[in-house]
FIVEXKOL-175525 format. One line per 10 residues: their letters; for each residue x, y, z of C-alpha. Coordinates in steps of 0.001 Angstrom, whole numbers. Example, Ala and Ser with C-alpha at 12.3 -4.5 7.8 and 13.67 -1.06 7.14 Angstrom:
2
as> 12300 -4500 7800 ~ 13670 -1060 7140 $
***
This chain:
366
msspfffrga> 34431 14972 11707 ~ 33496 11763 13097 ~ 33092 8823 10283 ~ 30491 6979 12275 ~ 28581 10261 12605 ~ 29177 11371 8893 ~ 27503 7936 7779 ~ 24467 8455 10291 ~ 23799 11994 8860 ~ 24019 10960 5255 $
smviaatmgv> 21527 7824 5882 ~ 19137 9808 7698 ~ 19194 12518 5051 ~ 18628 10085 2352 ~ 16023 7848 4272 ~ 14114 11099 4768 ~ 14704 12212 1282 ~ 13964 9261 -794 ~ 10303 8726 -626 ~ 7328 8061 -3261 $
gifslpyvvk> 8515 11281 -5191 ~ 11034 9267 -7001 ~ 8121 7769 -8696 ~ 7043 10900 -10519 ~ 10402 11782 -12061 ~ 10352 9408 -14839 ~ 7389 10874 -16291 ~ 8807 14339 -15523 ~ 12087 13561 -17644 ~ 9935 11967 -20187 $
tsgwaislfy> 7513 15139 -20494 ~ 10342 17750 -19918 ~ 13486 16191 -21454 ~ 16667 15285 -20120 ~ 18491 18703 -20132 ~ 15670 20546 -18291 ~ 15189 17857 -15661 ~ 18903 17620 -15241 ~ 19230 21400 -14932 ~ 16306 21432 -12133 $
lvlvsfviiq> 18046 18484 -10267 ~ 21277 20537 -9950 ~ 19580 23653 -9148 ~ 17382 22018 -6434 ~ 20064 20215 -4966 ~ 22032 23324 -4592 ~ 19418 25374 -3085 ~ 18330 22666 -595 ~ 21900 21861 323 ~ 22516 25502 1015 $
thswywrvlk> 19522 25891 3103 ~ 20086 22727 4949 ~ 23530 24337 5843 ~ 21963 27378 7133 ~ 19511 25657 9145 ~ 21916 23490 10815 ~ 23873 26442 11970 ~ 20422 27928 13501 ~ 19911 24689 15311 ~ 23268 25245 17147 $
eaegqrllgl> 21929 28757 17972 ~ 18165 27726 18761 ~ 18608 25803 21999 ~ 15960 23303 21603 ~ 13704 25541 19174 ~ 12566 24092 15947 ~ 11094 25461 12730 ~ 7781 26094 13637 ~ 8478 27822 16985 ~ 11555 29986 15420 $
tgrhggkiif> 9333 31352 12738 ~ 6611 32413 14755 ~ 9283 34127 17172 ~ 11118 36095 14500 ~ 8275 36560 12310 ~ 5096 37412 14197 ~ 1435 36242 13648 ~ 1095 36312 10043 ~ 4547 34627 9298 ~ 3690 32350 11846 $
liaflsivcg> 398 31146 10418 ~ 2017 30761 6963 ~ 4814 28858 8732 ~ 2001 26679 10447 ~ -17 25934 7141 ~ 3427 25091 5232 ~ 5039 22883 7978 ~ 2015 21179 9584 ~ -654 20983 6770 ~ 1870 20789 3907 $
llfvllayli> 3704 17592 5615 ~ 278 16190 6377 ~ -58 16607 2373 ~ 2991 14791 2104 ~ 1973 11899 4181 ~ -1113 11687 2312 ~ 1002 11419 -830 ~ 2732 8454 584 ~ -489 6425 1381 ~ -1563 7030 -2204 $
lagsffsllf> 1043 4778 -3619 ~ 1270 2574 -425 ~ -1572 323 -1936 ~ -32 -26 -5346 ~ 3172 -1054 -3936 ~ 1467 -3713 -1595 ~ -353 -4965 -4761 ~ 2680 -5820 -6693 ~ 4159 -7401 -3430 ~ 892 -9481 -2833 $
pgqekiigvl> -1059 -9745 -6080 ~ -4907 -10205 -5801 ~ -4906 -8544 -2494 ~ -6901 -5372 -1840 ~ -5029 -2176 -2195 ~ -6489 -837 1173 ~ -4665 -3449 3005 ~ -1193 -2055 1816 ~ -2605 1663 2752 ~ -3425 338 6427 $
vvwllgslpl> -205 -1449 6772 ~ 2015 1379 5797 ~ -237 3828 8050 ~ 64 1528 11047 ~ 3879 764 10625 ~ 4555 4279 9831 ~ 2700 5749 12732 ~ 3982 3355 15474 ~ 7829 4976 15538 ~ 5918 8340 16714 $
llgvrrfasl> 5823 6589 20156 ~ 9603 5756 20076 ~ 12718 7892 20942 ~ 15111 9908 18577 ~ 18071 7637 19370 ~ 16175 4593 17912 ~ 14734 6643 15220 ~ 18107 7269 13947 ~ 18891 3659 13874 ~ 16028 2723 12050 $
eafgataift> 16767 5460 9499 ~ 20235 4140 8864 ~ 19175 591 8289 ~ 16343 1754 6072 ~ 18607 3742 3999 ~ 20745 689 3405 ~ 18332 -1761 2687 ~ 16755 769 -14 ~ 20049 1539 -1536 ~ 20665 -2821 -1773 $
vllgfffhai> 17364 -2926 -3618 ~ 17938 7 -6189 ~ 21240 -1525 -7025 ~ 19717 -4745 -7605 ~ 17065 -3209 -9634 ~ 19580 -1256 -11775 ~ 21666 -4139 -12677 ~ 18742 -5954 -13240 ~ 17816 -3134 -15937 ~ 21123 -3162 -17456 $
fggrgfssvp> 21188 -6875 -18264 ~ 17774 -7655 -18520 ~ 16499 -4401 -20129 ~ 15175 -3757 -23480 ~ 17588 -371 -24263 ~ 16771 3283 -23564 ~ 13120 4234 -24702 ~ 12719 7392 -26643 ~ 13295 10593 -24244 ~ 13364 14050 -25505 $
vvtpelflpf> 16508 16270 -24665 ~ 14391 19500 -24674 ~ 10720 20129 -24716 ~ 8548 23463 -23918 ~ 7565 22105 -20554 ~ 10139 24404 -18921 ~ 8606 24629 -15224 ~ 6932 21051 -14751 ~ 10075 19750 -13092 ~ 10495 22063 -10156 $
gpflfalagw> 7965 20795 -7902 ~ 8544 17139 -8258 ~ 12006 17446 -7828 ~ 11733 19655 -4938 ~ 9310 16976 -3455 ~ 11878 14302 -4259 ~ 14962 15940 -2530 ~ 13602 17893 190 ~ 14854 16112 3363 ~ 14726 18621 6094 $
taleptyete> 12843 16582 8219 ~ 16071 14515 9013 ~ 18085 17555 10296 ~ 16666 18108 13709 ~ 16625 14294 14831 ~ 20408 14091 13387 ~ 21361 17107 15312 ~ 19766 15980 18403 ~ 21466 12780 18012 ~ 24996 14468 17485 $
erkkagdgsr> 24215 16753 20701 ~ 23560 13806 22764 ~ 26871 11993 21508 ~ 28788 15021 21329 ~ 30575 13608 18374 ~ 31724 15426 15343 ~ 30006 17524 12945 ~ 27260 15800 10945 ~ 26567 18658 8512 ~ 28672 17386 5959 $
gvawgtilag> 27061 14134 6116 ~ 23840 15957 5713 ~ 24869 17718 2409 ~ 26280 14443 997 ~ 23024 12835 1832 ~ 21202 15061 -849 ~ 23766 14755 -3352 ~ 23453 10755 -3177 ~ 19905 10843 -2996 ~ 20100 12517 -6510 $
ffyvifissi> 22685 10303 -7676 ~ 20193 7384 -6841 ~ 17423 9118 -8520 ~ 19255 9326 -11988 ~ 20073 5699 -11465 ~ 16232 4934 -11019 ~ 15216 7023 -13850 ~ 17743 5475 -16102 ~ 16509 1819 -15167 ~ 12759 2617 -15910 $
flltdtvssd> 13748 3794 -19228 ~ 16093 744 -19984 ~ 12973 -1410 -18918 ~ 9789 141 -20459 ~ 8573 2591 -22982 ~ 5465 3056 -21135 ~ 5827 5774 -18224 ~ 2867 6843 -16533 ~ 2403 10095 -14051 ~ 3397 7684 -11282 $
tvsglalwsg> 5381 4963 -13038 ~ 3844 2171 -10914 ~ 469 2252 -12889 ~ 2518 1548 -16181 ~ 4214 -1623 -14965 ~ 1039 -4170 -16025 ~ 3102 -5660 -18702 ~ 6232 -6225 -16533 ~ 7172 -9629 -15415 ~ 6575 -10921 -12069 $
werlliglfg> 10313 -10543 -10762 ~ 10453 -7083 -12033 ~ 7163 -5917 -10352 ~ 8079 -7585 -7110 ~ 11285 -6155 -7168 ~ 9735 -2359 -7846 ~ 7072 -3167 -5150 ~ 9671 -3861 -2522 ~ 11738 -1021 -3457 ~ 8515 1320 -3216 $
fllvlnayvp> 7318 -198 102 ~ 10651 415 1818 ~ 10770 3825 493 ~ 7166 4390 1716 ~ 7842 3054 5419 ~ 11178 4802 5521 ~ 10065 8351 4368 ~ 6779 8374 6214 ~ 8435 8164 9722 ~ 10734 11352 9597 $
vawevhtsle> 7805 13381 8127 ~ 5242 12157 10517 ~ 7839 12461 13495 ~ 8491 16142 12456 ~ 4754 17022 12564 ~ 4732 15268 16116 ~ 7849 17307 17268 ~ 6357 20683 16102 ~ 3047 20165 17670 ~ 4918 18967 21039 $
kdlhfgrwaf> 7669 21697 21076 ~ 6325 24554 19044 ~ 2392 24384 19875 ~ 2712 22530 23547 ~ 187 19806 22488 ~ 2161 17629 24994 ~ 1493 13590 24972 ~ -1443 14397 22461 ~ 1175 15484 19760 ~ 850 11993 18044 $
vlpmiaplil> -2740 12024 17126 ~ -2850 14638 14314 ~ -15 13116 12360 ~ -1135 9696 12803 ~ -5159 9974 12004 ~ -4970 13360 9447 ~ -3270 11621 6594 ~ -5864 8548 6737 ~ -8824 10868 6951 ~ -7588 12655 3779 $
fffgidnffl> -7101 9375 2044 ~ -10541 8254 2849 ~ -12076 11305 1472 ~ -10831 10674 -1891 ~ -7833 12899 -2359 ~ -5903 10426 -4539 ~ -4396 11987 -7493 ~ -714 11198 -6903 ~ 914 13819 -9600 ~ -996 16413 -8256 $
avslagglfl> -357 15854 -4629 ~ 3488 15731 -5481 ~ 3392 19061 -7321 ~ 1608 20683 -4767 ~ 3413 19432 -1842 ~ 6540 20262 -3481 ~ 6104 23461 -5557 ~ 4077 25019 -2827 ~ 3951 23520 812 ~ 7788 22470 506 $
slqylcmvfv> 9065 25762 -1071 ~ 7181 27659 1603 ~ 9077 25420 4190 ~ 12116 26146 2785 ~ 11583 30055 2642 ~ 10841 29608 6280 ~ 14059 28331 6966 ~ 15858 31053 4796 ~ 13854 33487 6807 ~ 14864 32088 9918 $
askvlkfskr> 18647 31564 9343 ~ 18636 35389 8054 ~ 17484 36221 11439 ~ 19458 34112 13559 ~ 22789 34201 11714 ~ 25076 37124 11133 ~ 25026 36670 7250 ~ 27897 37903 5312 ~ 27300 40087 2053 ~ 27837 37209 149 $
ekllagfvsf> 25436 35118 2164 ~ 22694 37789 2048 ~ 23021 37693 -1873 ~ 22958 33933 -2210 ~ 19841 33835 308 ~ 18186 36455 -2012 ~ 18599 34211 -4911 ~ 17739 30932 -3056 ~ 14545 32694 -1830 ~ 13552 33802 -5274 $
vfflavlysl> 14049 30376 -6583 ~ 11406 29095 -3741 ~ 9235 32105 -4648 ~ 8859 31212 -7963 ~ 8057 27542 -7230 ~ 5216 28890 -4981 ~ 4015 31161 -7482 ~ 3972 28728 -10435 ~ 2307 26105 -8288 ~ -665 28425 -7357 $
lsfilr> -1015 29534 -10888 ~ -890 25911 -12271 ~ -3481 24740 -9355 ~ -5724 27737 -10132 ~ -5733 27026 -14200 ~ -6186 23411 -14037 $
***
């Protein structure tokens, strides 16, 4: 294993994983309790790391094909339609969630400015890398992950030395299933796998699969740090964290605004890139593949879809679960699973299927 490539794989997964989903987690912990939330953090991390491991092996066998094309090749028209809706439409929904909070972070950094300016800034800066090559994309992701980690540590130490002590948070509550969607949304970083693998293939240097696994583990660790920091600093935890910061000092709001703005920009890019790549390589959109990931999220935002927690829960529990089910399905077709792996694949699929079912029922019964 090459150490530089291990770092590249880990940093790209951290960058793709750590997005605005982190801001739903303090509310999830406050609502569902520490015990249930930590259980879901471990469970979701496990099934994601395992699925990433399988998909990394699939990429070695795929010869340039990607998830959407592989699903259609091995699953037929109906499964391909499900894959298209979950991957392309689902990832566009993720981009929408990023834009919903972009304006709030911009207002924290520049008080008095209209939120729409921040939305447009994030949309523009996050869309421009679609025109760049994968090699430069990887470098941007590594730089962004380092910047996010630095700001997060600063925020954590500020919370330790300047906080008011932990606010009251329950250990267990009746909200048993609430955390799954938000935690999956927060931990899903599969959009980094394909560009990481392509970079490895170009350099022919080592195996980045271990770095990919550690990227998910470190992201989960960073989430615990962030959640703890919020509870050290405030008793008021809103569903998006940001709207509950009205009483914070200017320095605290500036720090959380910078952290959030970096997260949005860094996570927006790989998601938009994945939509672009799927359209270009699997649906053969050619040079016009960048249009949909650039325009659709902004259109959805201006149509008034702006409920952040609903967006996170649906994107995580429904769309992302379907995406990971597609990965498990493709892996089961491409790889020669042992008996142990077949049992494990059944368990992982069952977990993601339950998430889909719960999300659909929650949405219908709202």
